MILOLUM-336470 format. One record per residue (C-alpha): z, x, y; residue number from 1. Coordinates in Angstrom, 2 decimals. Layout:
<rs>
      c3      c1      c2  nr
       Z       X       Y NUM
...
</rs>
This chain:
<rs>
      c3      c1      c2  nr
  137.53   56.16  135.16   1
  137.38   55.14  131.52   2
  137.39   57.44  128.77   3
  134.01   57.14  126.26   4
  134.22   58.68  122.87   5
  130.49   59.03  121.72   6
  130.79   59.01  118.07   7
  128.64   61.02  115.42   8
  125.53   58.70  115.45   9
  124.01   57.75  112.09  10
  120.50   59.80  111.54  11
  119.61   57.01  108.34  12
  118.42   58.39  105.08  13
  121.86   57.80  103.45  14
  122.95   61.43  105.55  15
  126.83   61.23  105.28  16
  127.50   64.51  107.71  17
  125.84   67.06  109.43  18
  126.65   70.64  110.93  19
  127.38   71.88  114.22  20
  124.69   74.16  114.76  21
  124.62   75.04  118.60  22
  126.21   73.04  121.90  23
  124.50   72.60  124.75  24
  127.40   71.31  126.94  25
  131.46   72.48  127.17  26
  134.73   70.47  128.05  27
  134.40   69.99  132.01  28
  130.67   69.51  131.89  29
  129.04   67.40  134.13  30
  126.38   65.46  131.79  31
  123.70   62.75  132.50  32
  122.65   60.00  130.39  33
  119.92   61.16  127.33  34
  121.32   65.05  128.05  35
  120.94   67.45  125.50  36
  124.07   67.63  124.00  37
  124.29   69.47  120.27  38
  122.20   69.96  118.08  39
  123.15   69.34  114.38  40
  121.83   69.88  111.09  41
  121.70   67.23  107.97  42
  120.45   68.33  104.33  43
  116.93   67.04  105.90  44
  116.81   67.95  109.42  45
  117.62   69.49  112.63  46
  117.79   67.14  114.96  47
  119.04   66.75  118.78  48
  121.75   64.70  119.75  49
  121.56   62.93  123.60  50
  124.39   61.50  125.37  51
  123.96   57.56  125.96  52
  125.70   57.74  128.91  53
  126.82   59.76  132.78  54
  130.43   61.45  133.02  55
  132.82   64.54  132.48  56
  133.19   66.30  128.74  57
  136.85   66.34  128.08  58
  136.39   67.41  124.27  59
  134.26   68.24  121.83  60
  133.95   68.50  118.02  61
  134.55   71.67  116.49  62
  132.70   74.83  117.31  63
  129.62   75.71  115.57  64
  129.31   75.78  111.53  65
  131.66   73.32  111.73  66
  130.89   69.56  109.34  67
  131.45   66.25  110.57  68
  131.28   62.91  109.60  69
  128.66   60.48  110.51  70
  131.00   58.09  112.88  71
  133.74   60.69  113.23  72
  133.92   61.71  117.34  73
  131.85   63.94  118.65  74
  132.22   64.13  122.71  75
  134.77   62.63  124.73  76
  133.54   61.39  127.88  77
  135.16   61.00  131.18  78
  132.97   58.04  133.15  79
  133.15   56.05  136.26  80
  134.34   52.18  135.85  81
  133.42   50.47  132.28  82
  131.25   51.36  129.26  83
  128.35   49.78  129.58  84
  127.85   47.02  127.46  85
  124.75   48.20  126.05  86
  126.96   51.21  124.40  87
  129.21   50.70  121.43  88
  131.76   53.52  120.08  89
  129.40   54.04  117.37  90
  126.21   53.98  119.02  91
  122.70   53.39  117.72  92
  121.06   54.83  114.91  93
  119.01   57.94  116.17  94
  115.91   58.82  114.07  95
  115.54   62.45  113.21  96
  112.51   63.93  115.17  97
  109.62   65.20  112.27  98
  108.79   68.09  114.31  99
  112.75   69.46  113.57 100
  112.63   68.85  109.72 101
  112.54   72.55  108.10 102
  112.86   73.04  104.21 103
  113.77   76.78  103.56 104
  113.63   79.23  100.81 105
  114.33   83.13  100.21 106
  110.48   84.41  101.13 107
  109.64   86.13  103.98 108
  106.58   85.52  106.11 109
  103.31   84.85  103.77 110
  100.25   87.91  104.95 111
   97.69   89.44  103.65 112
   98.28   92.56  101.65 113
   95.91   93.94  103.71 114
   97.55   95.93  106.18 115
   94.29   96.26  109.26 116
   94.39   92.42  109.54 117
   97.91   91.56  108.66 118
   99.83   89.92  111.81 119
  103.26   91.43  112.08 120
  105.12   88.25  111.55 121
  109.04   89.79  110.74 122
  111.46   88.31  113.12 123
  113.44   90.85  115.03 124
  116.79   90.93  115.66 125
  117.80   88.58  118.03 126
  120.59   90.77  118.93 127
  119.56   94.32  119.00 128
  121.83   97.10  119.50 129
  121.84   99.10  122.71 130
  120.01  102.32  121.56 131
  122.97  105.16  121.11 132
  122.11  108.49  122.30 133
  122.31  111.05  119.73 134
  123.83  113.98  121.18 135
  127.19  114.23  123.27 136
  125.84  116.79  125.37 137
  126.21  115.74  128.75 138
  123.19  115.23  130.65 139
  121.90  116.67  133.68 140
  118.54  116.35  136.20 141
  115.38  118.21  134.36 142
  114.48  120.68  136.52 143
  110.78  119.95  138.01 144
  109.82  123.43  136.60 145
  109.54  122.42  133.10 146
  105.92  122.44  131.83 147
  105.28  120.17  128.31 148
  103.16  117.89  127.00 149
  102.84  113.50  127.75 150
  103.59  113.88  123.92 151
  106.51  116.79  124.04 152
  108.44  114.98  126.75 153
  107.82  111.51  124.98 154
  109.20  112.86  121.86 155
  112.19  114.29  123.45 156
  112.84  111.72  125.50 157
  113.02  109.31  122.27 158
  115.53  112.22  120.64 159
  117.55  112.24  123.99 160
  116.80  115.95  124.58 161
  117.09  116.75  128.28 162
  114.39  119.34  128.62 163
  115.84  121.41  130.92 164
  118.12  122.56  128.07 165
  115.30  123.45  125.73 166
  114.26  127.47  125.79 167
  110.44  127.78  125.51 168
  109.91  130.50  123.28 169
  106.53  131.34  125.34 170
  104.40  130.83  128.31 171
  107.16  128.90  129.72 172
  105.89  125.58  128.31 173
  108.30  123.43  125.64 174
  106.25  122.73  122.59 175
  107.09  120.21  119.12 176
  108.82  123.83  117.49 177
  111.46  124.21  120.56 178
  112.04  120.89  120.00 179
  112.96  121.34  116.44 180
  114.63  124.77  117.29 181
  116.62  122.89  119.57 182
  117.43  120.78  116.98 183
  118.53  123.44  114.76 184
  120.84  125.08  116.71 185
  122.75  122.47  118.64 186
  125.07  121.13  116.35 187
  125.11  117.86  118.86 188
  121.65  117.43  118.15 189
  122.23  117.55  114.07 190
  119.93  114.32  113.36 191
  122.63  111.92  113.13 192
  121.77  108.50  112.91 193
  123.12  106.35  115.77 194
  126.51  104.18  114.82 195
  125.92  100.48  115.66 196
  129.19   98.98  116.23 197
  130.53   96.23  113.42 198
  129.89   92.67  113.91 199
  131.03   89.31  112.59 200
  128.74   86.63  112.38 201
  129.43   83.06  110.73 202
  126.58   82.22  108.45 203
  125.59   78.67  109.87 204
  122.42   75.92  110.37 205
  119.09   77.42  108.54 206
  120.94   80.65  107.38 207
  123.65   78.67  105.92 208
  121.02   76.81  104.44 209
  119.15   79.57  103.10 210
  121.69   81.36  101.58 211
  122.94   77.26   99.20 212
  119.33   76.69   98.34 213
  118.63   80.46   97.16 214
  122.30   80.48   95.65 215
  121.41   77.28   94.19 216
  117.51   78.69   92.57 217
  119.36   81.94   91.00 218
  122.53   80.32   89.60 219
  120.50   77.24   87.51 220
  116.88   79.36   87.37 221
  116.82   81.64   84.41 222
  114.35   83.80   86.06 223
  111.48   86.76   84.62 224
  109.15   88.45   86.67 225
  105.65   90.17   85.00 226
  103.51   92.59   87.42 227
   99.82   93.52   87.24 228
   97.67   96.02   88.61 229
   94.47   94.20   90.10 230
   91.49   96.58   91.50 231
   90.71   94.82   94.80 232
   87.92   97.29   96.44 233
   85.20   95.03   95.69 234
   87.17   91.92   96.78 235
   88.07   93.62   99.78 236
   83.67   94.62  100.43 237
   83.08   90.94   99.80 238
   85.88   89.77  102.72 239
   84.19   92.13  104.76 240
   80.92   91.14  104.26 241
   81.84   87.43  104.96 242
   84.04   88.13  108.16 243
   80.91   89.75  109.01 244
   78.68   86.91  109.36 245
   81.18   84.36  109.84 246
   79.95   82.98  112.94 247
   82.63   80.63  114.83 248
   84.94   80.84  111.63 249
   87.96   82.00  111.34 250
   88.50   85.57  110.21 251
   89.39   85.75  106.81 252
   92.50   87.38  105.51 253
   92.87   88.42  101.46 254
   94.96   85.28  101.50 255
   92.62   82.56  101.24 256
   90.85   84.48   98.77 257
   93.70   85.01   96.72 258
   94.81   81.12   96.97 259
   91.18   80.34   95.62 260
   91.83   82.05   93.02 261
   94.74   81.16   91.98 262
   93.55   77.39   91.94 263
   90.57   78.11   89.96 264
   93.04   79.36   88.07 265
   95.63   76.69   87.31 266
   94.17   74.35   85.18 267
   94.21   76.42   82.25 268
   97.67   77.33   82.75 269
   99.00   73.66   83.96 270
  102.85   74.79   83.05 271
  102.87   77.51   86.26 272
  101.56   74.16   88.88 273
  104.95   72.24   88.42 274
  108.12   71.21   89.25 275
  111.43   71.08   87.31 276
  113.62   68.11   87.65 277
  116.81   69.70   85.54 278
  119.12   66.72   86.12 279
  116.55   64.43   84.47 280
  114.96   67.28   81.82 281
  112.06   66.22   82.98 282
  108.87   68.68   83.82 283
  105.68   67.58   85.93 284
  102.53   70.02   86.04 285
  100.85   68.14   88.66 286
   96.76   68.54   89.08 287
   96.19   68.85   92.75 288
   98.10   72.37   94.28 289
  100.25   71.84   96.93 290
  100.67   75.57   98.09 291
  103.76   76.29   99.50 292
  103.15   79.47  101.88 293
  106.43   81.35  102.25 294
  106.64   81.97  106.50 295
  109.01   83.86  108.68 296
  109.69   81.87  112.35 297
  112.54   82.56  115.45 298
  114.55   79.63  113.03 299
  114.88   81.05  110.08 300
  112.38   81.32  106.77 301
  110.16   78.11  106.18 302
  107.41   77.20  103.79 303
  104.32   74.67  105.17 304
  102.53   73.32  102.32 305
   98.94   73.70  102.75 306
   97.71   70.31  100.30 307
   95.41   70.35   98.53 308
   94.14   73.96   98.03 309
   91.92   73.38   95.49 310
   89.75   70.64   97.31 311
   89.20   73.58  100.57 312
   86.65   76.58  100.79 313
   87.98   79.68  101.98 314
   87.42   79.01  105.73 315
   89.05   75.24  105.11 316
   91.92   77.38  104.00 317
   91.88   80.31  106.00 318
   91.87   77.92  109.40 319
   94.50   75.26  107.37 320
   96.87   78.42  106.90 321
   96.79   79.46  110.69 322
   97.41   76.30  111.92 323
  100.74   75.26  109.71 324
  101.74   78.78  110.47 325
  101.62   78.25  114.09 326
  103.10   74.94  113.66 327
  106.21   76.15  111.37 328
  106.81   79.36  114.22 329
  106.89   76.24  117.19 330
  108.66   73.94  115.31 331
  106.17   71.11  115.36 332
  105.27   71.43  111.55 333
  105.72   67.90  110.59 334
  108.06   66.81  107.80 335
  105.50   66.01  105.42 336
  103.85   69.46  105.60 337
  107.18   70.99  105.35 338
  107.63   69.41  101.79 339
  106.04   68.47   98.68 340
  105.33   72.08   97.07 341
  104.21   72.34   93.73 342
  103.68   76.47   94.06 343
  104.51   78.68   96.40 344
  102.58   82.37   97.38 345
  104.99   84.82   99.30 346
  104.33   88.54  100.34 347
  105.68   91.20  103.06 348
  102.63   91.67  104.00 349
  102.01   95.59  105.20 350
  105.69   96.01  104.71 351
  105.25   95.14  100.61 352
  106.13   97.57   98.25 353
  105.15   98.92   94.67 354
  106.61   95.35   93.29 355
  108.42   92.93   94.12 356
  110.73   89.95   92.08 357
  110.99   86.75   94.37 358
  113.19   83.89   93.89 359
  111.76   80.63   93.09 360
  111.48   78.01   95.28 361
  113.83   75.43   93.74 362
  112.46   72.86   91.89 363
  109.30   74.84   91.65 364
  108.98   76.55   88.65 365
  106.87   79.55   89.60 366
  106.40   81.80   92.88 367
  103.62   84.30   93.29 368
  103.88   87.78   95.21 369
  100.41   89.45   96.27 370
  101.91   93.18   97.50 371
  100.62   95.90   99.79 372
   96.96   97.17   98.98 373
   97.12  100.92   98.79 374
   94.37  103.45   97.89 375
   94.12  105.74   95.03 376
   91.50  108.09   92.89 377
   91.15  106.30   89.63 378
   88.89  106.73   86.86 379
   85.80  104.59   86.90 380
   82.61  103.83   84.65 381
   79.72  106.19   86.17 382
   77.07  103.77   84.57 383
   75.81  106.04   81.87 384
   78.37  106.21   79.22 385
   81.11  108.31   81.11 386
   83.49  108.03   83.48 387
   83.82  109.78   87.18 388
   86.73  109.89   89.53 389
   86.80  107.25   92.68 390
   88.66  105.88   95.60 391
   89.61  102.43   95.18 392
   91.61   99.64   96.58 393
   94.72   98.74   94.89 394
   97.01   95.66   94.60 395
   99.80   94.44   92.18 396
  100.23   90.73   91.62 397
  103.88   89.64   90.47 398
  104.84   86.98   89.29 399
  108.43   85.10   89.15 400
  108.90   82.26   86.76 401
  111.36   79.58   85.46 402
  112.05   81.02   81.49 403
  112.92   76.87   80.89 404
  109.31   75.99   81.44 405
  107.46   78.74   81.94 406
  107.33   81.56   78.26 407
  105.92   85.68   78.76 408
  103.20   84.95   77.41 409
  101.62   82.36   79.80 410
  102.81   84.06   82.72 411
  100.75   87.20   81.76 412
   98.17   85.02   80.43 413
   97.88   83.55   83.53 414
   97.98   86.15   85.91 415
   95.47   88.35   83.60 416
   93.13   85.99   84.02 417
   93.71   85.78   87.65 418
   93.32   89.19   87.64 419
   89.96   88.71   85.96 420
   89.07   86.36   88.95 421
   89.93   88.68   92.02 422
   88.32   91.81   90.37 423
   84.85   89.70   89.98 424
   85.04   88.30   93.60 425
   82.40   86.32   93.14 426
   83.59   84.25   90.67 427
   86.03   83.06   93.40 428
   83.49   81.82   96.04 429
   80.79   80.57   93.52 430
   80.74   76.76   92.25 431
</rs>
């Protein structure tokens, strides 16, 4: 038997240390060559580390969230015989797989503000608490003779109410009003929210990277935000018309139309499509638009980049947005699809509010946030010099900017020009 010390390999690109994200083995496990040992995260990538030998794990280096230096002991393995000649203590370089590379930021899933077409991309709690009963009244067998509609039974179940304890007001049939009375007069069913147990969760991996990036962004960038209201009634009507005759093209959400309008507006406002190297004191204004699209994934929040957005039509853009979102969620996005953005769009989709003040994806200098669409009565021209009240679809557009690079007048002028395009949608798809 021999002891083999497997040290943290050099993953290249000047990386000196990595964070332990998740162990896939423990002390006492029997492992085989090429078995997945641990996931580690560097500044550039999340990397799978595999075993170079067969044997039994006798020691591992630290817990999840700990930092380990390149060349430091990662795993100690007891092996049969001598250490193979082709495996040295420090191991060969292990290249980082492109599919694991991530660039993160604060935003949540970019979805169309159109509630009818938006996919529910919000991440679920990976460790939800079990449902808590809202009453301390002991359960008992519900009598078979209790009469109630399926809707009443469903509501009672959701409230944790035993229908056998509810006295019907008439006919022997329990109705919603009877449930309301029961809730009112039974202190045990007072509507108090269930209490979730306290928990401590170590901030590691993707969440730690997000925290570091957002802290750096807020610490270094003097943010300001500007919000404007946009009437998107005609835009939504045009989108519906385009979808009705799309054939085998992907279904259009409002997002490709908004991005197209942004790209057509940017040439007059080059200070918005830019990156600021604050250490060198250089602002680079880009001609091409590399549009970052904030996306929610099971691994965390990521920003796939729609390359050369200004060169794509709305159908090409819709197809590419779908592909990038899928690649990000499945962990198959390549490194060049997650880096190099010059401007980011972010949205809460159907969960959006009246306005947002998003955090800039550093080193970019601006981020645009379309908010949810609502319907409300508005005064519109009646075509005869007067006005009439009409139901219209309205959406607010938010923008946050780096005040070191973008002045308030520039941001307001940009949004007003964007508003003009969105309210005259034929200009978006023409030319």
